[in-house]
C-alpha positions as CSV (number, residue, x, y, z in Angstrom):
1,X,129.9,106.6,84.6
2,X,132.8,107.5,82.5
3,X,135.0,105.0,80.7
4,X,138.4,105.2,81.7
5,X,139.6,102.6,79.5
6,X,142.3,103.0,76.6
7,X,142.8,100.7,73.5
8,X,146.1,98.9,73.4
9,X,147.8,100.6,70.3
10,X,150.2,97.8,69.8
11,X,149.5,95.1,67.7
12,X,147.4,93.1,70.2
13,X,143.4,93.9,70.0
14,X,143.3,93.9,74.1
15,X,141.4,96.6,75.8
16,X,143.4,97.7,78.6
17,X,141.0,98.6,81.4
18,X,142.0,99.3,85.0
19,X,139.1,96.7,86.3
20,X,136.4,94.5,85.0
21,X,133.1,95.8,84.1
22,X,132.1,96.4,87.9
23,X,128.7,95.1,87.6
24,X,127.7,91.5,86.0
25,X,125.1,91.4,83.2
26,X,121.3,91.2,84.6
27,X,119.4,88.1,84.2
28,X,117.6,87.7,80.8
29,X,114.1,87.7,80.4
30,X,111.8,85.4,78.5
31,X,110.5,88.2,76.5
32,X,114.3,89.1,75.5
33,X,115.0,85.4,74.4
34,X,111.7,85.2,72.8
35,X,112.8,88.4,70.7
36,X,116.1,86.9,70.0
37,X,114.3,83.7,68.7
38,X,112.3,85.8,66.4
39,X,115.0,87.9,64.8
40,X,117.0,84.4,64.3
41,X,113.6,82.4,62.6
42,X,112.7,85.6,60.5
43,X,116.3,85.8,59.0
44,X,116.9,85.1,55.5
45,X,118.6,83.1,54.8
46,X,117.0,80.8,57.3
47,X,119.0,80.1,60.2
48,X,119.2,76.4,61.4
49,X,122.6,76.1,62.8
50,X,123.8,78.5,65.4
51,X,127.0,78.9,67.6
52,X,126.5,80.2,71.0
53,X,129.0,82.2,73.0
54,X,129.0,83.5,76.4
55,X,130.9,85.0,79.6
56,X,131.1,82.8,82.8
57,X,129.0,85.0,84.8
58,X,125.7,83.4,86.5
59,X,123.6,85.4,83.8
60,X,125.3,84.7,80.8
61,X,125.9,81.0,81.5
62,X,121.9,80.9,82.4
63,X,121.0,82.7,78.9
64,X,123.3,80.6,76.8
65,X,121.8,77.4,78.5
66,X,118.2,78.8,78.0
67,X,118.7,79.5,74.5
68,X,120.2,76.2,74.0
69,X,117.1,74.3,75.1
70,X,114.7,76.9,73.4
71,X,116.5,76.5,70.0
72,X,116.9,72.8,70.1
73,X,113.4,72.4,71.0
74,X,112.2,74.3,68.1
75,X,114.3,71.7,65.7
76,X,117.4,74.0,65.7
77,X,121.0,72.7,65.8
78,X,123.4,74.4,68.1
79,X,126.9,73.8,66.7
80,X,128.9,74.7,69.8
81,X,128.9,76.7,72.9
82,X,132.1,78.6,73.7
83,X,132.7,80.6,76.9
84,X,135.4,83.1,77.8
85,X,136.3,84.9,80.7
86,X,136.0,88.8,81.3
87,X,139.7,89.2,81.1
88,X,142.4,86.9,79.3
89,X,146.1,87.2,78.3
90,X,144.7,86.2,75.0
91,X,141.3,85.8,73.3
92,X,142.7,83.8,70.2
93,X,141.7,80.3,71.2
94,X,138.2,81.6,72.4
95,X,137.7,83.2,69.1
96,X,139.1,80.5,67.0
97,X,136.7,78.1,68.6
98,X,133.6,80.5,68.3
99,X,134.3,81.5,64.8
100,X,135.3,77.7,64.1
101,X,132.4,75.7,61.4
102,X,130.1,77.3,59.7
103,X,126.9,78.4,61.7
104,X,124.2,80.3,60.2
105,X,124.4,82.7,62.9
106,X,126.3,83.4,66.2
107,X,124.6,84.4,69.5
108,X,126.2,86.3,72.3
109,X,125.5,86.8,76.0
110,X,128.1,88.6,78.1
111,X,129.2,91.9,79.9
112,X,130.6,94.7,77.7
113,X,134.4,94.5,78.1
114,X,134.8,90.8,77.8
115,X,132.6,90.9,74.7
116,X,134.7,94.1,73.4
117,X,137.9,91.8,73.8
118,X,136.3,89.0,72.3
119,X,134.8,90.9,69.1
120,X,138.2,92.9,68.7
121,X,140.1,89.4,68.5
122,X,137.4,87.8,66.1
123,X,137.7,90.7,63.7
124,X,141.4,90.8,63.8
125,X,142.0,86.9,63.5
126,X,138.8,84.9,62.0
127,X,136.4,85.3,59.3
128,X,133.6,86.1,62.1
129,X,130.8,88.5,60.6
130,X,129.4,90.9,63.2
131,X,126.3,91.3,60.7
132,X,125.5,87.1,61.3
133,X,125.6,87.8,65.1
134,X,122.6,88.3,67.5
135,X,123.2,89.3,71.3
136,X,121.4,89.7,74.2
137,X,120.9,93.0,76.0
138,X,123.6,93.1,78.2
139,X,125.8,93.4,75.0
140,X,123.7,96.1,73.6
141,X,125.1,99.1,75.2
142,X,127.1,102.2,74.3
143,X,130.3,100.9,76.4
144,X,130.4,97.8,74.4
145,X,130.4,100.1,71.2
146,X,133.2,102.4,72.6
147,X,135.4,99.4,74.2
148,X,135.2,97.3,70.9
149,X,136.7,100.2,68.5
150,X,135.3,101.7,65.4
151,X,133.8,99.3,62.9
152,X,134.3,96.2,64.9
153,X,130.6,95.6,65.6
154,X,128.9,97.2,62.8
155,X,125.8,95.1,61.9
156,X,125.6,93.4,65.3
157,X,122.3,93.2,66.4
158,X,120.1,92.0,69.5
159,X,117.1,92.2,72.0
160,X,116.4,94.2,74.8
161,X,115.1,93.0,78.0
162,X,111.5,94.2,77.1
163,X,111.5,92.3,74.0
164,X,112.4,95.2,71.8
165,X,115.5,95.0,69.5
166,X,118.9,97.1,69.0
167,X,121.6,97.3,66.1
168,X,124.9,98.6,65.9
169,X,125.6,100.8,62.7
170,X,128.3,103.4,62.3
171,X,129.6,103.2,65.7
172,X,126.5,103.9,67.5
173,X,123.5,101.8,68.9
174,X,119.6,102.2,67.8
175,X,117.2,100.6,70.1
176,X,113.5,99.8,69.1
177,X,111.2,98.9,72.0
178,X,108.0,96.5,71.5
179,X,105.7,99.5,71.4
180,X,107.5,101.1,68.4
181,X,107.7,98.0,66.4
182,X,103.9,97.1,66.4
């Protein structure tokens, strides 16, 4: 599956694609959620307040809702939950809402194209830091890295569906499954 998408070379951070990602993200797993919570709770400095962002597809909405419940049940605070469409004329309003406040970390669920659009706008227009951002498995794909453009996501990390982890560094993505983490 190739990537017939081009990055708009104008001042806009929009990624021009012939169509949205042809498949919605898969439903998240309990192992994925638990790995994400473990990443957040072992981070130093301590993460207490998070902002959650998600696409509007059913799997991303469910992932955000489940994480909200889980995080709050652990005594954590959710500053805000922001959602965005897979395609938009402008991402600025969504980006500003997502980056507002002072969360200890941001958490993301969504498809590669929508998240790439959002991340490009965040980097261009806000103080958002991908190194303080964690994501569900649907974001941890080579397609996301390619669509977002070099350097946009460096430092972003997340959980795999099997409960492993991944991180983006130097325009590549590195995965570590649970058996390798033991």
